C-alpha positions in Angstrom: 78.0 152.1 90.8 76.9 154.3 93.3 74.9 152.4 96.2 73.8 154.0 99.9 73.2 151.9 103.1 71.1 153.8 105.4 71.8 152.0 109.0 70.4 153.1 112.3 72.6 151.6 115.6 70.3 150.9 117.9 72.8 151.8 121.0 71.8 154.3 123.4 73.7 157.5 122.4 74.6 160.0 125.8 72.2 163.6 125.4 73.5 166.6 123.7 74.7 168.6 126.9 75.3 171.8 124.5 72.1 173.3 123.1 73.9 174.8 120.2 72.8 175.0 116.5 74.9 177.0 116.2 110.7 162.7 105.9 112.3 163.3 103.8 113.4 167.0 102.3 110.9 168.3 99.7 111.7 166.9 96.0 113.1 169.9 93.4 110.4 171.8 92.0 110.8 169.8 88.4 110.2 166.5 90.0 107.3 168.2 91.5 106.0 169.6 88.8 106.1 165.9 86.6 104.5 164.3 89.4 101.4 167.1 89.7 98.1 166.2 88.4 96.2 168.1 85.8 94.4 170.8 88.1 96.5 170.7 90.7 99.5 173.3 91.8 102.7 172.2 92.0 103.5 170.6 95.7 103.8 173.6 98.2 106.8 174.3 100.1 107.5 172.6 103.5 109.4 174.8 106.1 111.2 172.2 107.9 113.4 169.1 106.8 113.8 165.9 107.3 110.9 163.8 109.2 112.2 160.5 110.5 109.9 157.1 110.0 107.3 156.5 112.8 107.6 160.8 114.2 105.6 163.1 114.0 106.3 167.4 113.5 104.4 170.6 113.2 105.5 171.7 109.6 104.4 175.4 108.0 103.4 174.4 104.4 103.5 177.2 101.8 100.3 177.4 100.2 100.5 177.8 96.1 98.8 181.3 97.2 102.3 182.5 99.0 100.4 181.6 102.4 101.6 180.0 105.1 99.3 176.9 106.5 100.5 175.1 109.7 100.1 171.6 109.8 101.1 168.5 111.6 102.4 165.7 110.3 102.6 161.6 111.3 104.8 159.0 109.5 104.2 155.9 109.4 106.7 153.1 110.9 109.0 151.5 108.2 110.3 152.3 105.2 109.1 152.6 101.9 106.6 155.0 100.0 103.7 154.8 101.5 99.8 156.0 100.6 98.5 159.3 102.5 95.4 160.7 104.4 94.5 163.7 105.1 92.7 164.4 108.2 90.8 167.8 108.3 90.1 169.2 111.6 87.1 170.3 113.8 85.8 174.1 114.6 89.2 173.3 117.6 91.9 173.7 115.7 93.9 171.3 115.0 94.2 170.2 118.6 94.8 166.9 121.1 92.0 165.3 119.4 92.8 165.9 115.9 96.5 165.1 116.3 95.7 161.8 118.2 93.7 161.0 114.9 96.1 161.5 113.0 98.8 159.3 115.2 96.1 157.1 114.4 96.0 157.2 110.8 99.8 156.6 111.1 100.0 153.7 112.4 97.9 152.0 110.3 100.2 152.9 107.5 100.0 156.2 106.0 101.7 159.2 105.7 99.2 161.2 107.8 98.8 165.4 107.4 96.2 167.5 109.5 96.3 170.9 107.9 95.0 174.0 110.0 92.8 175.4 107.0 91.7 178.7 109.9 95.2 179.7 108.6 94.1 182.9 107.7 91.8 183.8 110.7 93.1 182.0 113.6 96.2 179.8 112.7 97.4 177.7 115.4 94.2 177.3 117.4 93.8 174.6 119.9 90.4 175.0 121.4 89.0 173.0 123.8 84.9 171.3 123.7 83.1 174.5 126.5 81.8 177.1 125.9 84.4 179.2 125.0 85.7 177.0 122.5 82.5 176.9 120.6 82.6 180.9 120.5 85.8 181.1 119.4 85.4 178.5 116.8 82.6 179.7 115.5 83.7 182.7 114.7 86.2 181.3 112.2 83.6 178.9 111.0 82.0 181.7 109.9 84.5 183.5 107.6 85.2 180.3 105.5 85.1 180.6 101.9 84.4 177.7 99.8 87.2 178.4 97.1 89.8 179.2 100.0 89.1 176.1 101.5 89.3 174.3 98.0 92.8 176.0 97.3 94.0 174.7 100.7 92.7 171.1 100.1 94.3 171.2 96.9 97.6 172.6 98.2 97.8 169.6 100.8 97.1 167.2 98.1 99.8 168.5 96.3 102.2 168.4 99.0 101.7 165.3 100.2 102.4 164.0 96.2 105.5 166.0 96.3 106.7 164.0 98.9 109.4 161.3 98.5 108.1 159.0 101.1 104.3 158.9 99.8 102.5 157.0 96.8 100.2 158.9 94.3 97.0 157.3 96.4 95.8 160.0 98.6 92.9 159.8 101.0 90.9 162.3 103.3 88.6 162.4 106.6 87.5 164.9 108.5 85.0 165.7 111.8 82.4 168.2 111.4 83.3 171.4 109.2 86.1 168.8 108.6 83.6 166.6 107.3 82.8 169.3 104.8 85.9 169.9 104.2 86.2 166.3 102.7 83.5 166.0 101.1 84.5 169.4 99.3 88.1 167.7 98.8 86.0 164.7 97.3 84.7 167.2 94.8 87.2 168.9 93.6 90.6 166.7 93.7 91.2 163.5 92.3 91.7 161.7 96.3 90.7 157.7 96.2 89.3 157.8 99.4 87.2 159.6 101.7 85.3 159.9 105.0 83.0 162.1 105.9 82.2 162.1 109.9 78.8 164.6 110.7 79.8 167.1 107.8 77.7 170.0 108.7 76.6 172.3 105.9 77.0 170.0 103.3 73.2 170.1 102.2 72.8 174.0 102.8 71.3 176.0 99.9 74.5 177.6 99.7 78.4 177.1 100.2 80.9 178.3 103.2 81.1 182.1 102.1 77.6 181.7 100.0 77.3 180.7 96.5 76.5 177.5 94.7 75.5 174.9 97.4 78.2 172.0 98.2 76.0 169.5 96.7 76.3 171.0 93.6 79.6 170.0 93.2 79.0 166.0 94.1 79.5 164.8 90.3 82.9 165.7 90.1 83.7 163.1 92.7 86.0 160.9 91.1 87.1 158.4 94.5 84.9 156.0 97.0 82.5 158.1 99.8 81.7 157.3 103.0 79.6 159.9 105.3 78.8 159.2 108.7 75.8 160.8 110.4 74.1 161.0 113.3 70.3 160.5 113.9 70.5 162.3 117.4 72.5 165.2 115.5 70.3 168.3 115.6 72.8 170.4 113.7 72.7 167.6 110.6 68.5 167.1 110.8 67.5 164.1 108.9 66.2 165.7 105.6 70.1 167.1 105.2 71.3 163.6 105.7 68.8 162.5 103.0 69.4 165.5 100.4 73.1 163.9 100.6 72.2 160.6 100.0 69.9 161.8 97.0 72.7 163.8 96.0 75.1 160.4 95.6 72.3 158.3 94.5 71.5 160.7 91.4 75.0 161.6 90.4 76.1 157.6 90.8 78.6 158.4 93.1 80.8 155.3 95.0 79.1 155.7 98.1 78.2 154.5 101.6 76.1 156.9 104.2 76.3 155.2 107.5 73.6 156.2 110.1 74.2 155.6 114.0 71.9 156.0 117.1 74.4 158.8 117.9 74.6 162.5 118.2 77.3 165.0 116.8 80.8 164.6 117.8 80.6 161.0 118.5 83.6 160.2 117.4 85.6 162.3 119.9 86.4 161.0 122.9 87.1 164.5 125.0 83.2 165.4 124.4 80.2 164.7 126.2 78.5 163.5 123.0 81.3 160.8 122.5 79.4 157.1 121.3 82.0 154.7 121.4 80.3 151.5 119.8 79.6 154.2 117.0 83.1 155.5 116.9 84.5 152.0 116.9 82.1 151.2 114.2 82.8 154.0 112.1 86.8 153.3 112.4 86.8 150.1 111.3 84.9 151.3 108.2 87.1 154.3 107.6 90.4 151.8 108.0 88.3 149.1 105.6 87.8 151.9 102.9 91.5 153.0 102.9 92.9 150.1 102.9 90.9 148.6 99.9 91.0 152.2 97.9 94.4 153.3 98.8 96.4 150.0 98.5 
């Protein structure tokens, strides 16, 4: 049954300093088809070969639409198939922070993949957390379209399930627009667990690129969803957090919503708004979520 937890961590958060509103070789096509879930595309091709246990690699995935989507892959130590986790980026691309998170996920025993869903407008972005990075990132954010984001999510799930070193269990996590992408992925694929960190625009009246708002899709979520927000986050006001909570409760989604006394970006130790206590607590909850739902 769905349940909602709203908790405010009473720890002083730093002020918002920017006043903005703003493996192995791929299996054969036959084997992949046999493993594909109903409604999911066949596993997209990877242009690289074997990746060793514990290694990291920049790869390219050929999507179901014939496009090239860059991604960062990190593998766990040890042998045997492992569950997989998608790590969705912020507006700054698959940058140093996202790569670090991806390696941390792999260190917990998961095949971790950070795809670049700006591949249509700005492939390979690695932006910093400065004015130039914000300006460039928002250009690509504003070009996103929900249907394309969902296609990328399905392709990422299919790619992971098509690997010989993964089980069928897939989880997803993401930050900022990646938190929104995480919510969409939970709605439109059968991932078993999702962790959305300060996902912006989830409660907006229109979805990315226009059309129905993302909350209209909530009833399709089949896995467990955790959402983490900051009470000091002016980009996601309290009424939007409440709207997300209400939608999850109304649809009977298995979920938790955690509210921290922190700002947008509190998990990223490269941002002025990093809040260590909140970041650590959310990370522990995410690890527990994946351990419970993916193992």
